[in-house]
Structures are given as structure tokens and as C-alpha cells.
C-alpha positions, -999 to 999 in steps of 0.1 A, spaced: 0 0 0 28 24 8 44 17 -26 11 25 -43 8 58 -22 43 68 -30 39 60 -67 9 84 -69 30 111 -52 60 104 -75 37 106 -105 24 140 -94 59 154 -90 72 138 -122 44 155 -142 51 188 -125 88 187 -132 83 177 -169 56 204 -175 71 229 -151 37 233 -136 36 231 -98 0 239 -93 -17 213 -71 4 220 -40 -5 241 -10 25 255 9 32 270 44 65 289 48 80 298 81 110 321 81 135 318 109 156 350 114 189 332 118 209 306 100 204 271 114 229 243 115 210 216 98 188 208 68 162 182 61 138 169 36 109 145 44 78 131 30 59 121 61 25 122 78 28 138 113 3 125 137 -2 155 160 -4 192 156 11 219 179 -17 214 204 -13 176 206 -45 171 186 -45 141 163 -42 149 126 -65 126 107 -43 121 77 -55 87 66 -85 83 43 -96 52 25 -65 35 38 -42 60 22 -20 84 41 -20 121 30 16 132 34 34 164 41 65 174 22 89 192 46 120 210 36 141 229 61 173 247 51 196 275 62 207 305 42 234 330 52 213 351 75 180 333 78 165 298 74 132 284 62 108 257 71 86 249 41 57 224 44 36 214 14 8 191 8 -12 181 -23 -41 206 -28 -65 177 -24 -52 172 12 -54 209 23 -85 201 44 -64 178 65 -35 202 70 -50 237 68 -54 241 106 -19 228 112 -5 253 87 -24 281 104 -10 270 138 25 270 124 21 305 111 5 320 142 23 302 170 54 318 185 85 307 167 102 291 197 72 267 201 74 259 164 111 251 168 103 230 198 78 210 178 103 203 151 129 194 177 106 167 188 94 153 155 124 155 132 147 130 148 119 104 151 101 110 117 127 120 92 156 100 77 171 129 57 185 152 83 219 166 76 236 181 107 264 206 106 296 194 123 293 226 143 260 216 157 270 180 163 302 191 181 283 217 202 261 189 215 276 168 243 278 130 242 243 127 258 227 148 230 246 129 203 235 95 217 199 107 222 197 120 186 211 88 172 187 67 194 156 86 182 167 87 146 170 49 145 136 39 159 118 16 135 87 -7 136 73 -13 171 98 10 188 89 38 164 52 33 173 60 34 210 79 66 208 53 81 186 28 76 214 52 92 239 55 121 215 17 124 216 17 129 253 45 154 251 26 174 224 -7 171 243 10 186 274 21 216 253 -13 225 241 -18 254 265 19 264 270 28 294 247 61 306 262 93 293 278 106 276 246 136 299 240 171 287 232 182 264 260 147 257 272 135 236 242 150 204 254 183 185 251 179 179 214 178 215 202 184 215 165 179 253 163 205 263 189 
């Protein structure tokens, strides 16, 4: 089923690349006013929004995915999330949350989900070396969860996100957690 889902997504992007027509995508852009020390690309379906509410991304047995690209530039960085236009009903509230929630909470959210959900993170040696051994081991641990372990940690993430639903401040650098990708 996953192969069938991904073939549909691949077909959509193949047609767009060939025709240079990128309509059919809805995009949310978050600008970060500093250059971060990592980059990522992912095609995932996050399970929870910034308030810990379940995102119902599965319909008729197929998962509606998000395309996440995060990258630095010289003086700023970007988080770009896209979904197929047919899936905007699923992700519209989530996109609105990302654009209206304070940036430190958005960073905290991505600190929590990126190591667990994405396989395409590229960390700068400066970030890796800034982290102590505990952070390096923790990042490696979460980045390598698969199968039943992934499902277990996804449930733990659910509780963490649910507990954040009313908290709007206190997420500044040094307060986001031990795995702070945005430090």
C-alpha cells in the first residue's frame, strides 16, 4: 500500500517537473531570522499538531503526506511544508497553527518530531560538536527507531505534544530540550 501511495506522489511530481507546472500544491512557509545548522527533507505524515491534537491524515486506507524542507541561508532559514491541494482540508489548521504560534514553540515542535520522523536530516559538524555526548547519543537513538519502537515513541510524543497545548512561552534557546536543532 505504501508503494502505491508513493507512486501516486511520484507521478504527481514527475508530471510537475516535466511540465514545469507546480499547481496542485499548498504550501506553508516559516521564516527563521537566523541561519540554522541543519537541513532536512521529508515526505511524512505527522500524527499530532502543535496542540497535541490528532491529525487525521488517513483516508480510505491511504496516508496524506506532508513534504517538509528545512534549510539555512546565510542570515536566515526556512521551514517549508507542502501538501497536495486535495489534502489541504487535512493540513489547513496545522499550517495556520505553524504561522500563528510563537517561533520558539514551532522550533520545539520540530525538535521533537524531526529525529523520530525523518531520515534525511543533515547536521552541521558545528551543531554535532556543540552537543555533548548525551545529546549525540539521544539524537542517534531517536533517529534509528523503527517498527514497534517507532510506534511506541510516537505515542510518547503524543503525550508530550498534548501537554504543550496550553503552553505558549518558555521555549527559548536552552529551554526547548536537550535535542535543540535550532541552537
